[in-house]
C-alpha positions in Angstrom: 87.2 10.2 64.4 88.7 8.4 67.2 91.6 6.1 65.6 91.9 2.3 65.7 95.2 2.5 67.3 97.9 5.2 67.8 101.1 4.9 67.0 104.7 7.5 67.7 106.5 8.4 64.9 110.4 9.9 65.8 113.1 11.7 63.6 114.6 9.2 61.7 118.6 10.6 62.5 121.9 9.3 61.1 123.9 7.2 63.2 126.2 9.8 63.3 123.8 12.8 64.2 121.9 10.4 66.8 123.3 13.2 69.7 121.1 15.5 68.5 118.2 13.6 69.9 119.4 14.4 73.1 120.9 18.1 72.6 117.0 18.3 71.5 115.7 17.5 74.5 117.6 19.1 76.7 116.4 22.6 77.3 120.3 23.7 78.1 120.1 24.7 74.3 118.0 27.4 75.5 120.6 29.6 76.9 123.3 27.9 74.7 124.0 30.5 71.7 126.4 27.5 70.4 123.7 24.7 70.4 120.9 26.8 68.7 123.4 28.0 65.9 124.0 24.6 65.5 120.6 23.7 64.6 120.3 26.9 62.6 123.0 25.7 60.8 120.6 22.7 59.9 118.0 24.9 58.1 117.7 28.4 59.7 114.2 28.9 58.0 112.6 26.1 59.8 114.0 27.3 62.7 112.2 30.0 62.3 109.1 27.8 61.6 109.7 25.8 64.2 108.7 28.1 66.9 112.7 27.8 68.1 111.3 24.0 69.2 114.1 21.9 67.9 112.3 18.8 68.4 109.7 19.6 65.8 112.4 20.8 63.3 114.5 17.2 63.4 111.0 15.9 63.1 110.2 17.9 59.8 114.0 18.8 58.3 114.3 17.1 54.8 115.9 13.8 55.0 118.5 14.8 52.7 119.6 17.8 54.5 120.4 15.6 57.5 122.4 13.1 55.3 124.1 16.3 54.0 125.0 17.5 57.5 126.2 13.8 58.6 128.4 14.5 55.5 129.7 18.1 56.1 133.2 18.4 57.6 132.0 21.8 59.4 129.3 20.8 60.8 130.4 17.7 62.2 133.2 19.6 63.6 130.4 21.9 65.1 128.4 18.9 66.5 131.1 17.1 68.2 132.1 20.7 69.8 128.5 21.3 70.9 128.2 17.5 71.8 131.5 17.6 73.5 130.3 21.2 75.7 126.8 19.4 76.8 128.9 16.4 78.1 131.4 18.4 80.0 128.3 20.6 81.7 126.0 17.9 82.5 128.5 15.5 84.6 130.9 18.4 85.9 132.1 17.6 89.2 133.2 21.4 90.2 129.6 23.1 90.2 129.1 26.0 92.9 127.2 23.8 95.1 129.5 20.9 95.5 132.1 23.2 96.3 130.6 24.8 98.8 128.7 22.1 100.5 130.7 18.9 99.6 129.1 15.6 100.4 127.8 17.2 103.7 124.5 17.4 102.0 124.0 14.0 99.7 120.6 13.7 101.6 119.3 17.3 100.4 116.8 18.1 97.7 114.9 20.8 97.2 111.2 20.7 95.5 110.0 23.7 93.6 106.5 24.3 93.0 105.2 26.8 90.9 102.3 27.4 88.9 103.9 28.3 85.3 107.3 27.7 83.9 108.7 29.8 81.1 111.7 28.0 79.8 111.3 28.8 76.1 108.8 30.2 73.9 107.9 26.7 72.4 106.9 25.5 76.0 104.1 27.6 76.8 103.4 26.9 79.8 103.7 30.7 81.2 101.8 33.5 80.9 104.5 36.3 82.4 106.7 37.5 85.0 106.1 34.7 87.4 106.7 32.0 84.8 109.6 33.6 83.8 111.2 33.7 86.8 110.9 30.2 87.7 112.6 29.5 84.2 115.2 31.3 85.2 115.7 29.8 88.5 115.4 26.6 87.7 118.2 27.5 84.4 120.9 29.1 87.4 120.1 26.1 90.4 121.3 24.0 87.1 124.3 25.9 86.4 125.0 26.1 90.3 124.6 22.5 90.2 121.7 22.1 93.0 119.9 19.3 94.2 116.7 20.7 92.6 113.8 19.4 90.9 110.5 21.1 89.2 107.1 20.8 89.7 104.1 22.1 87.6 101.5 21.9 85.3 101.5 20.8 81.5 98.7 23.0 79.9 97.3 21.8 76.6 96.3 25.0 75.0 99.1 26.9 77.7 98.5 31.0 78.1 96.5 32.8 75.3 98.0 33.9 71.8 97.6 37.6 71.3 96.1 39.3 68.4 93.8 42.2 67.5 91.2 43.2 65.4 90.6 46.2 63.5 89.2 48.2 66.1 92.6 47.3 68.3 90.7 45.6 70.5 92.7 42.2 71.9 91.8 39.2 70.4 92.7 35.7 72.2 93.2 32.8 70.5 94.1 29.3 71.9 96.1 26.5 70.2 97.0 23.5 71.4 100.6 22.3 72.7 101.6 19.0 70.3 103.4 17.3 73.4 104.5 14.9 71.0 106.9 17.3 69.1 107.8 19.0 72.0 111.3 18.6 74.0 109.4 16.7 76.5 109.0 13.1 77.4 106.4 10.8 79.7 107.9 10.0 83.2 108.1 6.4 83.9 108.6 4.3 86.7 111.1 1.8 87.5 109.2 -0.9 85.6 109.5 1.5 82.6 105.5 2.0 82.5 103.7 5.4 82.3 103.7 7.7 85.6 100.6 8.7 87.1 99.1 9.4 90.1 95.5 10.2 91.3 93.8 13.1 93.2 90.2 13.2 94.9 87.9 15.1 93.5 84.2 15.5 94.8 82.8 11.8 94.1 85.6 10.5 92.1 89.4 10.6 91.3 91.4 12.3 88.8 94.6 10.6 87.0 97.0 13.0 86.0 100.3 11.6 84.2 103.5 13.2 84.6 105.8 14.1 81.8 109.5 14.9 82.3 111.5 17.8 81.2 114.9 18.3 81.5 116.7 21.8 82.0 120.3 21.3 81.9 121.3 19.0 85.0 117.4 19.8 86.7 114.4 17.7 85.8 111.1 19.7 85.8 107.9 17.0 86.1 104.3 18.8 84.9 101.3 16.8 85.5 98.3 16.5 82.7 95.2 15.2 83.2 94.2 15.2 79.1 94.1 11.4 79.4 91.5 8.6 78.9 91.4 7.6 82.4 89.3 10.5 83.3 86.3 10.0 81.1 84.9 13.4 82.4 85.1 16.0 79.9 85.6 18.2 82.8 88.4 16.7 84.6 90.2 16.2 80.9 90.3 19.7 81.0 91.7 20.7 84.1 95.0 21.5 82.6 93.2 22.7 79.6 94.2 26.8 80.3 97.0 28.7 82.4 94.7 31.0 83.7 91.5 30.0 82.0 88.1 28.9 83.7 86.5 30.1 87.3 87.2 29.6 90.8 86.2 26.3 90.8 88.5 25.6 88.0 91.5 27.1 89.4 90.7 25.2 93.1 91.3 22.0 91.2 94.0 23.0 89.3 95.9 24.0 92.4 95.1 20.9 94.3 96.4 19.2 90.9 99.2 21.4 91.4 100.1 21.1 95.2 98.1 17.6 96.4 99.3 16.0 93.0 102.2 17.6 92.5 103.7 16.3 95.9 102.8 12.5 95.1 104.2 12.4 91.4 107.7 13.0 93.4 106.8 10.2 95.7 105.7 7.9 92.9 109.2 9.1 91.1 111.0 7.8 93.8 112.1 11.3 95.0 111.9 12.5 98.9 112.7 16.5 99.1 114.1 17.3 102.1 112.7 21.3 101.1 110.1 22.4 99.3 109.3 26.0 98.1 106.0 27.3 97.0 106.9 29.8 94.6 103.5 32.1 95.0 100.5 30.7 96.7 99.4 28.7 93.9 100.8 25.0 95.1 100.7 26.1 99.1 98.1 22.7 99.0 101.5 20.8 99.3 102.2 21.7 103.0 98.8 19.8 104.0 100.1 16.9 101.7 103.1 16.8 103.4 101.9 17.2 106.8 99.1 14.1 105.9 102.1 12.3 104.4 104.0 12.5 108.3 100.9 11.5 110.2 100.7 8.7 108.4 104.1 7.4 108.5 105.2 8.2 112.0 101.5 8.0 113.8 101.6 11.4 114.9 98.7 14.2 114.6 98.3 17.2 112.3 100.1 19.7 114.6 102.9 17.3 115.7 103.5 16.3 112.1 103.1 20.4 111.0 106.0 21.0 113.0 108.2 18.6 110.9 106.6 19.3 107.7 106.7 23.6 108.2 110.7 23.0 109.0 111.2 22.5 105.3 108.6 24.6 103.7 110.2 28.1 102.2 106.8 30.3 100.3 107.6 33.3 98.1 104.6 35.8 97.7 104.9 37.7 94.2 102.2 39.9 94.3 101.7 43.3 96.3 98.5 43.8 94.8 95.3 42.0 97.2 93.6 40.9 94.6 96.3 39.3 92.9 96.4 36.4 96.2 93.8 33.3 95.5 91.3 33.5 97.9 88.1 30.1 98.0 84.8 30.9 99.2 84.0 28.3 102.2 80.8 26.5 100.0 84.5 25.3 97.3 86.5 24.8 100.2 83.5 22.1 101.9 82.7 20.7 98.6 86.7 20.3 98.1 87.9 19.0 101.3 85.4 18.0 103.5 86.8 14.4 103.1 90.1 15.5 103.3 90.2 17.1 106.7 89.2 14.8 108.2 92.3 12.5 107.1 94.0 15.5 108.6 92.1 14.7 112.2 90.7 18.3 112.1 87.7 20.0 112.8 86.2 22.4 109.8 87.5 25.7 112.3 90.6 24.4 112.8 90.8 23.5 109.0 89.4 26.6 107.8 91.5 28.5 110.4 95.2 28.2 108.3 94.5 30.0 105.4 92.1 32.5 107.7 93.6 36.0 109.3 89.9 35.6 111.6 89.6 32.0 112.7 85.9 33.4 113.9 84.9 34.6 111.1 82.7 31.8 109.1 82.2 34.2 105.6 85.8 34.6 105.5 87.4 32.9 102.4 90.3 30.5 102.1 93.8 33.0 101.4 96.1 30.4 99.4 98.5 33.1 100.9 98.0 33.0 104.2 97.9 29.0 104.2 101.3 29.0 103.1 102.3 32.1 105.7 101.2 29.6 108.3 102.7 26.5 106.9 106.3 27.7 106.0 109.1 27.8 108.2 110.5 30.9 105.8 108.4 33.8 103.5 110.1 36.5 101.7 109.0 39.0 98.9 110.7 39.5 95.7 112.5 43.0 96.3 113.5 45.0 99.4 110.6 47.1 98.7 108.5 44.2 98.2 109.3 42.7 101.4 108.2 46.0 103.4 105.4 46.2 101.6 104.3 42.1 102.0 104.4 42.7 106.1 102.5 45.8 106.2 99.9 43.8 103.8 99.9 40.5 106.3 100.6 42.1 109.9 97.2 41.3 110.7 98.2 37.9 111.0 100.3 38.2 113.9 98.5 41.0 116.1 100.7 43.5 118.6 103.8 42.6 116.6 105.9 45.6 115.4 105.2 45.7 111.4 108.6 46.0 111.0 109.4 42.3 112.5 106.6 41.0 110.5 108.4 37.6 110.1 108.7 38.3 106.0 111.6 38.8 105.1 112.7 39.7 101.1 115.5 38.0 98.7 115.6 40.3 95.3 114.5 38.7 92.8 117.2 38.0 89.4 117.4 37.4 85.6 119.2 34.3 84.1 121.7 36.0 81.9 122.6 33.7 79.3 119.0 33.2 78.3 118.7 36.9 77.9 122.0 38.4 76.9 122.8 38.9 72.7 125.1 36.9 71.0 127.1 40.3 70.6 127.0 41.2 73.7 128.1 37.8 74.9 131.1 37.8 72.4 131.6 41.5 74.1 131.5 40.2 77.5 134.1 37.7 77.0 136.6 39.7 75.3 136.9 42.0 78.3 135.2 40.1 81.5 136.8 37.0 80.7 134.3 33.7 80.9 133.4 34.3 84.6 130.6 36.8 83.9 129.0 33.5 82.8 130.8 31.5 85.5 130.0 33.7 88.8 128.0 36.8 87.2 127.4 37.5 91.0 131.1 38.4 91.5 131.1 42.4 91.5 135.0 42.7 90.6 133.6 40.9 87.2 131.3 43.2 86.3 133.8 46.2 86.9 135.7 45.5 84.5 132.6 46.6 82.4 134.7 50.4 82.8 136.9 49.2 80.7 135.0 47.9 77.9 136.0 50.2 74.7 133.4 52.9 74.0 133.4 52.6 70.3 132.8 48.6 70.7 130.1 48.6 72.6 128.4 51.3 71.4 128.6 49.8 67.7 127.4 46.2 69.3 124.3 48.1 70.6 124.0 50.1 67.3 123.7 46.8 65.4 121.3 45.2 68.1 118.7 48.3 67.3 119.2 47.8 63.9 118.4 44.0 64.0 115.5 44.8 66.6 113.9 47.7 63.8 113.8 44.9 61.3 112.1 42.3 63.2 109.6 44.9 64.2 109.0 45.9 60.7 109.0 42.3 59.4 106.5 41.6 62.6 103.9 44.2 61.9 103.5 43.1 58.2 102.8 40.1 59.3 100.1 41.4 61.6 98.9 43.9 59.1 98.5 40.8 56.4 96.9 38.8 58.9 94.4 41.2 59.7 93.8 42.1 56.1 94.8 45.6 56.3 95.3 47.7 53.1 98.5 47.5 51.0 98.6 51.1 52.0 98.9 50.5 55.4 101.5 47.5 54.9 103.5 49.2 53.0 103.8 51.9 55.4 104.6 49.0 58.2 107.6 48.1 56.2 108.8 51.5 57.0 108.4 52.7 60.6 111.0 53.4 63.5 114.4 54.7 62.0 117.4 52.4 63.1 119.2 55.5 64.8 116.9 56.8 66.3 116.4 57.0 69.9 114.3 53.7 70.8 112.1 53.6 74.4 110.5 50.2 75.2 107.6 48.7 77.3 107.0 45.8 77.4 105.3 43.8 79.6 101.8 42.5 81.0 99.1 45.2 80.1 97.3 45.5 83.9 96.2 49.3 85.2 98.5 49.7 87.5 101.3 49.4 85.0 100.2 52.7 83.6 101.4 51.8 79.8 99.8 55.0 79.1 101.3 57.1 81.1 104.0 58.8 78.5 100.7 59.1 76.2 99.0 61.3 78.7 100.0 64.2 76.8 99.7 63.6 73.0 100.7 66.7 71.4 103.4 67.5 73.5 104.5 63.8 73.3 104.1 64.3 69.3 106.9 67.4 69.3 109.3 64.7 71.0 109.0 62.3 68.8 109.3 64.1 65.5 111.8 66.6 66.7 113.7 66.6 63.2 117.1 66.6 64.6 116.6 64.2 68.1 113.9 62.2 67.0 112.3 59.8 69.4 110.6 56.6 69.0 108.5 54.0 71.5 107.7 50.3 70.8 104.8 48.8 73.1 104.1 45.3 73.6 102.2 43.2 75.8 99.0 41.0 76.9 96.1 42.0 79.0 94.4 39.5 81.1 91.6 37.7 79.0 89.3 38.9 81.8 90.7 42.3 82.3 88.8 45.3 80.0 90.5 47.9 81.6 93.9 46.6 80.5 92.8 45.6 76.8 91.7 48.9 76.9 95.1 50.1 77.2 96.0 48.7 74.4 93.1 49.7 72.3 94.3 53.6 73.0 97.7 53.2 71.9 97.2 51.0 69.0 94.5 54.2 68.3 97.0 56.7 68.7 99.5 54.4 66.5 97.3 55.1 63.6 97.4 58.9 63.5 99.7 60.6 61.2 101.9 62.5 63.7 102.6 58.9 65.2 101.8 56.7 62.3 106.1 56.4 61.9 107.4 56.8 65.5 104.9 54.8 68.2 104.3 51.1 67.1 102.7 48.0 69.1 104.3 44.7 68.7 101.1 42.1 69.0 101.5 38.8 70.6 104.5 39.5 73.3 106.5 36.6 74.0 110.0 35.3 74.9 111.4 36.1 71.3 109.7 39.1 70.9 111.2 40.5 74.7 114.7 39.3 73.0 114.7 41.9 70.1 113.1 44.9 72.5 115.7 44.0 75.5 118.5 43.6 73.1 117.8 46.5 70.7 116.4 49.5 72.4 117.9 52.4 74.4 116.2 52.9 77.0 113.5 50.5 78.9 110.4 51.9 80.3 108.4 51.8 83.8 105.9 53.2 85.2 103.8 51.3 87.9 101.8 52.9 90.3 104.5 52.6 93.7 104.1 50.5 95.7 102.6 47.4 93.3 105.3 46.4 91.4 106.5 43.9 93.2 109.9 43.4 91.5 110.0 44.1 87.7 112.6 41.6 86.2 112.1 42.9 82.5 114.7 46.2 83.5 117.2 43.7 84.7 116.9 42.1 81.8 117.9 45.3 79.7 120.0 46.8 81.8 122.3 42.8 81.6 122.2 44.1 77.5 123.7 47.9 78.5 119.8 49.2 78.0 119.4 52.3 80.2 116.3 52.5 82.7 114.0 54.9 83.5 111.4 53.6 85.5 109.4 54.9 89.1 111.1 53.9 92.2 109.4 50.5 92.7 110.4 47.2 92.7 113.7 46.0 92.1 114.2 49.8 90.7 113.6 51.3 94.3 117.0 49.7 95.9 118.9 49.9 92.3 118.3 53.6 91.2 121.6 55.6 91.0 121.6 58.9 89.4 124.6 57.7 86.8 123.0 54.2 86.1 119.5 55.4 84.6 116.8 58.1 85.6 114.1 57.8 88.1 110.5 59.1 87.7 109.7 61.4 91.0 111.5 60.3 94.4 109.6 57.8 95.7 106.5 59.5 96.6 103.0 58.5 97.0 99.6 60.1 96.8 96.0 59.0 98.2 94.5 60.6 94.9 95.8 58.3 91.6 94.6 60.8 89.1 97.1 63.2 90.7 99.4 61.2 91.0 99.5 59.8 87.2 99.6 63.9 86.5 102.5 64.6 88.5 104.6 61.4 87.0 103.4 61.8 83.6 104.7 65.5 84.0 108.0 64.4 85.6 108.5 61.7 83.1 108.4 64.4 80.1 111.0 66.8 82.0 113.3 63.7 82.1 112.7 62.9 78.6 113.3 66.6 77.6 116.3 67.8 79.9 117.8 64.3 80.4 117.4 61.6 78.4 116.7 62.9 75.2 119.9 65.5 75.0 122.3 62.8 76.5 121.3 60.7 73.9 121.9 63.3 71.1 125.1 64.7 72.6 128.1 63.9 70.1 131.5 64.1 69.7 133.3 65.1 66.7 133.2 61.1 66.0 130.1 60.9 66.2 129.9 58.9 69.4 127.3 59.5 72.5 130.4 60.0 75.1 128.2 60.7 78.2 125.6 57.8 77.6 128.3 55.2 76.9 129.4 56.1 80.7 125.7 55.0 81.8 125.7 51.9 79.6 129.3 51.3 81.4 128.3 52.3 85.0 125.2 50.3 84.8 126.8 47.1 83.9 129.2 47.6 86.2 127.1 48.2 89.6 123.7 46.3 88.4 124.5 43.0 87.0 126.8 41.6 89.7 123.5 41.8 92.1 120.5 41.2 89.6 121.1 38.0 88.3 119.0 34.7 89.7 122.5 32.9 89.8 123.1 35.8 93.3 119.2 34.9 93.7 119.7 31.4 93.6 122.4 31.4 95.7 121.0 33.2 98.7 118.1 31.2 98.6 120.4 27.8 99.3 121.8 29.7 101.7 119.7 31.4 103.9 116.9 29.3 103.0 117.4 25.8 101.3 120.4 24.4 103.5 119.1 26.3 106.9 115.8 24.4 105.9 117.3 20.9 104.9 119.4 20.5 108.9 116.4 22.3 110.9 114.1 19.5 108.9 116.4 16.5 109.8 116.9 17.6 112.9 113.0 17.3 113.7 112.2 14.2 111.7 114.8 11.8 113.5 113.9 9.7 116.1 110.0 9.7 114.6 109.8 12.8 114.7 111.0 13.0 118.5 111.9 17.1 118.6 108.8 18.0 116.5 106.4 16.1 118.9 108.0 18.1 121.9 107.7 21.5 119.9 104.1 20.6 119.3 103.2 19.7 122.6 105.2 22.5 124.7 103.4 25.0 121.7 99.8 23.2 122.9 100.8 24.0 126.7 101.9 27.5 125.7 98.4 28.3 124.5 96.2 27.4 127.1 99.0 29.1 129.6 99.5 32.4 127.9 97.1 34.5 129.2 98.1 33.8 132.8 101.4 35.7 132.1 101.8 39.3 133.4 104.4 42.0 133.9 104.1 43.4 137.0 106.8 45.5 137.6 109.4 47.5 135.4 112.2 49.8 136.9 114.7 51.4 135.3 118.1 52.8 136.6 121.1 54.8 135.6 123.9 52.2 135.6 126.3 54.2 137.9 123.3 55.0 140.5 121.5 51.8 141.0 118.6 53.6 142.3 115.5 51.7 140.5 112.6 54.3 139.1 109.5 53.3 137.4 110.6 56.8 135.3 113.6 57.5 134.2 115.5 61.1 135.6 117.4 63.2 132.6 119.9 61.2 131.5 123.1 62.1 129.1 124.5 60.8 126.3 126.8 58.1 126.9 124.8 57.3 130.1 124.4 53.2 130.7 121.2 52.2 131.4 119.7 48.8 133.6 116.1 47.7 133.5 114.4 44.8 135.4 111.2 43.6 135.5 108.8 40.9 137.2 107.0 38.5 135.3 103.8 36.2 136.7 104.5 32.8 134.6 101.7 30.7 136.2 102.8 26.8 134.8 105.3 28.2 132.3 108.8 28.5 133.2 111.5 31.1 132.9 113.4 29.5 129.8 109.8 29.1 128.2 109.9 32.8 127.3 111.5 35.4 126.0 111.5 38.9 127.6 112.8 42.3 125.7 113.4 45.5 126.7 112.1 47.9 123.8 113.6 51.6 123.4 113.3 53.6 120.9 112.6 57.6 120.5 109.3 58.9 121.6 107.2 61.2 118.3 105.0 63.6 118.1 101.8 60.9 118.6 103.8 59.5 122.2 104.5 56.4 120.0 107.8 54.6 120.0 109.8 54.8 117.2 113.0 53.2 115.7 112.9 50.7 117.8 115.8 48.4 119.3 115.6 45.2 121.4 117.5 44.1 124.2 117.1 40.6 126.1 116.8 40.6 129.3 117.6 37.2 131.7 116.3 35.7 134.8 118.2 36.9 137.8 116.0 34.9 140.3 112.5 33.2 140.1 109.9 31.4 142.8 106.9 30.0 142.3 105.3 31.6 139.5 107.1 34.6 138.8 110.9 35.5 138.1 112.5 38.6 138.0 114.4 39.6 134.4 116.9 42.2 133.8 119.3 43.6 131.3 121.8 46.4 131.8 124.5 48.6 129.9 121.8 49.9 127.4 123.8 52.6 125.9 122.1 56.0 125.6 123.6 56.8 122.1 121.7 60.7 121.3 119.8 63.3 122.8 116.2 63.0 122.6 112.4 62.1 124.2 113.0 58.2 124.5 111.1 55.6 126.0 110.9 52.2 126.6 108.3 49.2 127.4 108.7 45.9 128.0 107.6 43.0 126.0 107.3 39.3 125.8 107.6 36.4 122.9 108.0 32.4 123.0 111.2 30.9 123.5 112.2 27.4 122.7 115.5 26.0 121.2 113.7 24.1 118.3 111.5 27.5 117.6 112.9 29.2 114.4 110.8 32.7 115.0 109.7 33.7 118.4 106.8 35.3 116.6 104.0 33.2 116.8 100.3 34.1 115.9 98.6 35.6 119.1 101.6 34.9 121.1 103.5 38.5 122.4 102.3 40.4 125.8 103.3 44.1 125.9 103.7 46.0 129.3 
């Protein structure tokens, strides 16, 4: 039954407590324990029942409790303290960004686009690591005072709730998000009307309304199509589910995010100078940005693209080929045939933006390739992932050595205040001082962790383990009751786990490459480990498989099946419906965080960073972040970074290595106690982990690095290319067009080298000695190009057994003479640093004052 009219009911707050409303609607409470405690103080049970949602809580709390709180001197003192701190936070003029960049960046605005945002458990618009990373990015941007705005989609059903059937098979339940009882509000235009944007789909326009979420100092705009203005159910359903539906639903969502999200910012009166494409889902925004510059400045696509690209940053998150969105040509034709005409491109030119081979009509359109083609700056999310990404996409730059592919890396981090337990925060406040919160990227702050009293650190951690065990027991009992389990099963669940036993946690997305069951490979050996009467061990698993990932669901079923066997019943558990709340309990309470991906398929993996920040030790394959973080006194490495062609053999080898580590290192270290009952060696590892990992693996460092390496250079470059009607962008585009037509006429005609003291030029060097200096010259036929259009380089390196140059060093060569259509280039004083068989070659790359990178697709010439 549809209502005749609708109206909104808001909480009736006593005048003295009116500020609670603003506190509830700003997600800064999600990382401020004092604010959370304020809401808990009103009604602790209701806080839990509302799924940690203060907006819903204030709307359903008994009015008498509010009136009583307003008369409670203790509560009001707490309230005034929280409110004053909140106002101080919002209005602080001394943020990191302002102090570092001052008023010279008044026009800077960064727009951060992501398919999902994990900010708090009650706002279900995220699935896993990508969303959590996006949420942490916004929180640190707020803390650092960055001029940044987020853009995403507001999903009516969000991601699924997980429950298991009697067989242990994952089932999915979708629950509607009640937007009117969530910490978000409709965005409004200057006239106070709800902000809406329209996006073209085949034969129609789809309308999206825009919601606004306050994340500290940051605004996050979320688009929602489930509104009456869309008469078709399939249009209202576009924002139904995260990662739901087929490829056609995915392209609809990505058009809405990229193109609709761009228009939403324009409608809100915002004109970002930098756009950060967080994973390829939102890459269509680059096309819309280019189209808008075309209209505004009356230029063609390629000229506008130079200006647009200058301000685009792209981060790729997955080393798994299947994780990159690809759309078949018929889908691109269906959704972009009209749009590409507005770009002034032919179909082949348009499709080439998302293809490795522009001439292959059957190749799908890849969103990652579009982003790589359109962005001035591209990066992976760990050192190893950067190398994997360069290898994965090297076909886009034929002829370029893989190590020079223009994809860098910025290693991920985590937002500490969102993930560190209150107990540990109090300990850090006492021993590290307040700067661990304000400047967590300062190494000297974390080095003080070595001074934390061993007794205090250990007792604090033990309290967290006890609370976690209590929480897991309650959760398991509730799960079994919902499943209709017997009274005996429920009674046993209330006694699982030992609050004093060594506890290993494994919680993440259940994709097969993450190998959740690697530790279960030898059940008999595992049973002996878990049930050792003197040194017991216990395992806690949690995580969701994608609804369409049956192999991932099978891993969960195997764990649940094993947990029901008598020898594992009290030592191995699976916690359903993994979310941020469960994650915090596990990350703060286990002793060891286990991670067993098949290298190199883990891009980063931030859960281990969260665990480390809570004093938990990592036991992991050398993949993702652990590949660059691991040191022997900080945790344990499974293997030494080897990879095998046979996955089954790799699983066998690494399972054996895992069991050996547990038996010979991990378990003895935990149970090796002094007369005071303290595991001194273990505690020293905890301190070392805190001192040497936390300063780097946090989002304050990460966001600061993005700002310094990408955001601010992009601001400056974007402003340069967009001044005077895109004058420099148009000149750069015209130069590139000329370069491409003339490149095939380039010739390297004669290359010679000599030992510096002889000046005897030869094509092949005689024997030289360590310490000698070499010179090189080459004659280049330029055709219609000028010497300043090219970058001629001498490439020198050892020669391997296959006759290939390795560890190449490059030296720029400068023109020394020029005549019609040719020039001589030279370099001298090249040192011979070590002995062995060396070789050299010459290469030519493009060169222009406004060219950010000389690595243009297909434009490289080798001698």
